[in-house]
PLY file of the C-alpha trace (Angstrom):
ply
format ascii 1.0
element vertex 130
property float x
property float y
property float z
element edge 129
property int vertex1
property int vertex2
end_header
10.45 -5.52 -23.41
13.55 -6.15 -21.33
13.43 -6.71 -17.59
15.43 -3.57 -16.81
13.16 -1.41 -18.98
10.06 -2.88 -17.34
11.53 -2.29 -13.87
12.36 1.31 -14.84
8.81 1.93 -16.02
7.36 0.41 -12.86
9.57 2.58 -10.65
8.70 5.75 -12.60
5.01 4.92 -12.38
5.26 4.27 -8.64
7.06 7.59 -8.13
4.43 9.49 -10.10
1.56 7.81 -8.25
3.28 8.55 -4.94
3.65 12.24 -5.75
0.04 12.51 -6.93
-1.16 10.74 -3.77
0.89 13.12 -1.62
-0.57 16.19 -3.34
-4.12 14.83 -3.00
-3.54 14.07 0.68
-2.27 17.61 1.36
-5.23 19.21 -0.42
-7.69 16.90 1.36
-6.18 17.73 4.76
-6.40 21.46 4.02
-10.04 21.03 3.01
-10.72 19.03 6.17
-9.17 21.83 8.23
-11.48 24.38 6.64
-14.49 22.12 7.21
-13.61 21.73 10.89
-13.11 25.48 11.26
-16.43 26.17 9.54
-18.20 23.63 11.74
-16.68 25.23 14.85
-17.74 28.72 13.78
-21.27 27.53 12.95
-21.65 25.78 16.33
-20.10 28.78 18.14
-22.86 31.03 16.80
-25.49 28.84 18.43
-23.85 27.61 21.67
-20.84 29.81 22.46
-17.12 29.21 22.10
-16.59 26.74 24.96
-19.49 24.51 23.99
-18.47 24.70 20.31
-14.97 23.48 21.20
-16.40 20.55 23.18
-18.86 19.60 20.42
-16.20 19.90 17.69
-13.76 17.79 19.72
-16.44 15.15 20.35
-17.40 14.96 16.69
-13.74 14.61 15.68
-13.26 11.91 18.32
-16.22 9.97 16.93
-14.91 10.35 13.37
-11.47 9.11 14.51
-13.05 6.07 16.18
-15.10 5.23 13.10
-12.05 5.63 10.89
-10.02 3.32 13.11
-12.79 0.72 13.22
-13.42 0.75 9.47
-9.67 0.77 8.74
-9.17 -2.23 11.00
-11.96 -4.10 9.25
-10.41 -3.33 5.86
-6.94 -4.44 7.02
-8.34 -7.71 8.38
-10.08 -8.30 5.05
-6.85 -7.64 3.13
-4.84 -9.94 5.40
-7.05 -12.91 4.60
-5.19 -15.46 2.61
-5.89 -14.93 -1.06
-5.04 -17.51 -3.68
-2.50 -16.21 -6.18
-3.83 -15.99 -9.72
-2.26 -17.88 -12.60
-0.90 -14.65 -14.07
1.03 -13.84 -10.90
2.82 -17.19 -10.91
3.46 -17.05 -14.66
4.99 -13.58 -14.49
7.21 -14.56 -11.57
8.33 -17.73 -13.32
9.10 -15.79 -16.50
11.28 -13.28 -14.68
12.99 -16.06 -12.73
13.71 -17.95 -15.96
15.21 -14.86 -17.60
17.40 -14.14 -14.60
18.48 -17.79 -14.45
19.43 -17.73 -18.12
21.50 -14.57 -17.70
23.24 -15.96 -14.62
23.99 -19.36 -16.17
25.44 -17.77 -19.30
27.77 -15.58 -17.28
28.94 -18.19 -14.75
27.53 -21.73 -14.83
28.88 -22.45 -11.33
26.37 -20.02 -9.87
23.48 -22.14 -11.12
23.67 -24.20 -7.94
23.27 -21.09 -5.78
20.39 -19.96 -7.97
18.65 -23.31 -7.57
18.99 -23.08 -3.77
17.51 -19.58 -3.78
14.70 -20.64 -6.12
13.90 -23.61 -3.89
13.82 -21.44 -0.78
11.64 -18.87 -2.54
9.26 -21.57 -3.75
9.01 -22.99 -0.23
8.33 -19.52 1.18
5.62 -18.73 -1.39
3.84 -22.07 -1.17
4.04 -22.67 2.57
1.02 -21.98 4.72
1.54 -19.17 7.20
0.11 -19.43 10.69
0 1
1 2
2 3
3 4
4 5
5 6
6 7
7 8
8 9
9 10
10 11
11 12
12 13
13 14
14 15
15 16
16 17
17 18
18 19
19 20
20 21
21 22
22 23
23 24
24 25
25 26
26 27
27 28
28 29
29 30
30 31
31 32
32 33
33 34
34 35
35 36
36 37
37 38
38 39
39 40
40 41
41 42
42 43
43 44
44 45
45 46
46 47
47 48
48 49
49 50
50 51
51 52
52 53
53 54
54 55
55 56
56 57
57 58
58 59
59 60
60 61
61 62
62 63
63 64
64 65
65 66
66 67
67 68
68 69
69 70
70 71
71 72
72 73
73 74
74 75
75 76
76 77
77 78
78 79
79 80
80 81
81 82
82 83
83 84
84 85
85 86
86 87
87 88
88 89
89 90
90 91
91 92
92 93
93 94
94 95
95 96
96 97
97 98
98 99
99 100
100 101
101 102
102 103
103 104
104 105
105 106
106 107
107 108
108 109
109 110
110 111
111 112
112 113
113 114
114 115
115 116
116 117
117 118
118 119
119 120
120 121
121 122
122 123
123 124
124 125
125 126
126 127
127 128
128 129
């Protein structure tokens, strides 16, 4: 499979996943709105409108805090330095080799520029970030 065809398939897949995720998010937010409204109406029957508004606001505030805390924990976990797998490096090297071959065939003088870019990219990928 050629590089351009693979890139086209990846972009189409990303666009489809993005549209599905957007639709799911909209439906989930609508459902959440109905759940909040139902909770408010249920609490209003027992405590009155003013107390129901305070209780609903407090519950939503607690949910927002928990979401922020759990999201922060997940983001910290993701940010931990993970060792790249052998397949990641092999795929990157394969694409780089194909691009180098195409570039060298078209204009051999650009091979020097390509080697500088490859060296900088290698340094960036293998350096330890602080």
